[in-house]
C-alpha positions as CSV (number, residue, x, y, z in Angstrom):
1,M,0.0,0.0,0.0
2,A,1.2,3.5,-0.7
3,T,2.4,5.9,1.9
4,S,-0.6,7.9,3.0
5,Y,1.0,11.3,2.6
6,I,2.0,11.6,-1.0
7,G,3.9,14.9,-0.9
8,A,3.8,17.9,-3.1
9,D,3.9,18.4,-6.9
10,A,6.0,21.0,-8.8
11,D,3.4,23.7,-8.1
12,G,3.4,22.9,-4.3
13,I,0.0,21.3,-4.3
14,Q,0.0,18.7,-1.4
15,Y,-1.9,15.4,-1.6
16,Q,-3.3,13.1,1.1
17,Q,-5.2,9.8,0.9
18,L,-8.8,9.8,2.3
19,T,-10.7,6.7,3.1
20,L,-14.5,6.8,3.8
21,Q,-16.1,3.7,5.4
22,V,-19.8,3.6,5.0
23,S,-21.8,1.0,7.0
24,N,-25.5,0.2,7.8
25,S,-26.6,1.8,4.5
26,Q,-29.8,0.5,2.9
27,A,-30.7,0.1,-0.8
28,G,-32.2,3.2,-2.2
29,Q,-30.4,5.6,0.0
30,N,-28.6,8.8,-1.1
31,L,-25.3,9.8,0.6
32,G,-23.2,12.9,0.1
33,V,-19.9,13.8,1.8
34,R,-19.0,17.5,1.6
35,L,-15.5,18.8,1.8
36,Q,-15.0,22.2,3.4
37,D,-12.0,24.6,3.6
38,I,-10.9,25.8,7.0
39,D,-7.6,27.6,6.4
40,V,-6.7,27.1,2.7
41,P,-8.4,25.7,-0.4
42,I,-8.8,22.0,-0.6
43,V,-10.5,19.7,-3.1
44,Y,-11.2,16.0,-3.8
45,S,-8.6,14.7,-6.3
46,T,-7.4,11.5,-8.0
47,G,-4.0,12.0,-6.5
48,Q,-0.6,13.3,-7.7
49,N,0.2,12.8,-11.4
50,F,2.5,9.9,-12.3
51,Q,2.3,8.1,-9.0
52,T,1.9,4.4,-8.6
53,Y,-1.0,4.8,-6.2
54,S,-3.7,7.2,-7.3
55,G,-7.3,7.3,-8.5
56,I,-10.7,6.9,-6.9
57,S,-12.2,3.6,-5.9
58,I,-15.4,2.2,-4.4
59,A,-15.5,-1.3,-3.1
60,T,-17.4,-3.7,-0.9
61,S,-16.0,-6.6,1.1
62,P,-15.3,-9.8,-0.8
63,G,-18.6,-11.4,-1.9
64,G,-20.5,-8.2,-1.1
65,N,-23.0,-6.5,-3.4
66,L,-23.4,-2.8,-3.9
67,P,-26.4,-1.9,-6.1
68,L,-24.9,1.4,-7.2
69,T,-27.2,3.7,-9.3
70,S,-24.8,6.6,-9.4
71,F,-21.5,7.8,-8.1
72,S,-20.3,11.3,-8.7
73,I,-17.5,13.5,-7.4
74,N,-16.7,17.1,-7.9
75,P,-14.1,19.3,-6.1
76,Q,-16.2,19.7,-3.0
77,Q,-18.6,16.7,-2.8
78,I,-18.9,12.9,-3.3
79,Q,-22.4,11.6,-4.0
80,V,-23.5,8.0,-3.9
81,Q,-27.0,6.7,-4.8
82,T,-27.9,3.0,-4.4
83,Q,-30.7,1.2,-6.2
84,S,-34.0,0.7,-4.4
85,G,-35.0,-2.9,-3.8
86,G,-31.7,-4.4,-5.0
87,S,-30.7,-5.7,-1.6
88,T,-32.5,-6.6,1.6
89,G,-29.6,-6.3,4.0
90,S,-27.4,-3.4,5.1
91,L,-24.7,-2.2,2.7
92,T,-21.1,-1.7,3.7
93,F,-18.6,-0.1,1.3
94,T,-15.4,1.9,1.2
95,I,-14.5,4.9,-0.9
96,V,-10.8,5.7,-1.3
97,T,-9.8,9.0,-2.9
98,Y,-7.3,11.8,-2.5
99,L,-7.4,15.3,-1.3
100,A,-5.4,18.1,-2.9
101,A,-4.6,21.3,-1.0
102,Q,-2.6,24.5,-1.3
103,P,0.6,24.7,0.7
104,G,0.2,25.7,4.4
105,I,-3.0,23.6,5.0
106,S,-3.4,22.5,8.5
107,S,-7.1,21.4,8.7
108,F,-10.4,20.9,6.8
109,A,-13.8,19.6,7.5
110,L,-16.1,16.8,6.2
111,S,-19.9,16.6,6.7
112,L,-22.8,14.5,5.4
113,T,-25.1,16.4,3.0
114,A,-27.6,13.6,2.4
115,S,-28.0,10.6,4.5
116,A,-30.7,8.3,5.9
117,P,-31.2,7.3,9.5
118,G,-28.8,4.7,10.7
119,V,-26.1,5.2,8.1
120,Q,-22.6,5.4,9.7
121,V,-19.7,7.1,7.9
122,T,-16.1,7.3,9.2
123,A,-13.2,9.0,7.5
124,S,-9.5,8.5,7.9
125,V,-6.9,10.8,6.5
126,G,-3.6,9.2,5.7
127,T,-2.7,6.9,8.6
128,Q,-4.9,8.8,11.2
129,A,-7.5,6.9,13.1
130,P,-11.0,6.9,11.6
131,R,-13.4,9.5,12.9
132,A,-17.2,9.6,12.6
133,V,-18.7,12.1,10.1
134,D,-22.2,13.4,10.4
135,T,-24.2,16.4,9.2
136,T,-22.3,18.8,11.5
137,P,-18.9,19.7,10.0
138,T,-16.2,17.5,11.5
139,P,-12.7,19.0,11.5
140,F,-9.7,16.9,10.5
141,F,-6.0,17.7,10.7
142,W,-4.0,17.5,7.4
143,K,-1.1,15.9,9.3
144,P,-1.4,14.0,12.5
145,M,-0.6,16.1,15.6
């Protein structure tokens, strides 16, 4: 697995891996995770160019099923919609993406924009321990303190 803190590119943009773990979701639910600046601009990204580890992935556990209707990402939000009636049990899946920020970043926030009762989302930045994310902005440090 790649190191979690990628570093900076020639323009000084810094990259960090973000892992979102979604559990207890149900078929037909819509989930959004919003990224918010605190001190400097930050966006969702596919990672640093020309690196071995980069991109965006969404996965379930082996043998799991994710009835995905749509998956979209823009600089400030990830949106996931699952198909109604496709599954009777709870859905668990992981999204791995990257964050790109201007030099000098120290913190940012994540919040849920659309969720259904019971859905649990945790986020981990780099090698930091996962933290719960809900509709109230949750602050995260760019580098562990």
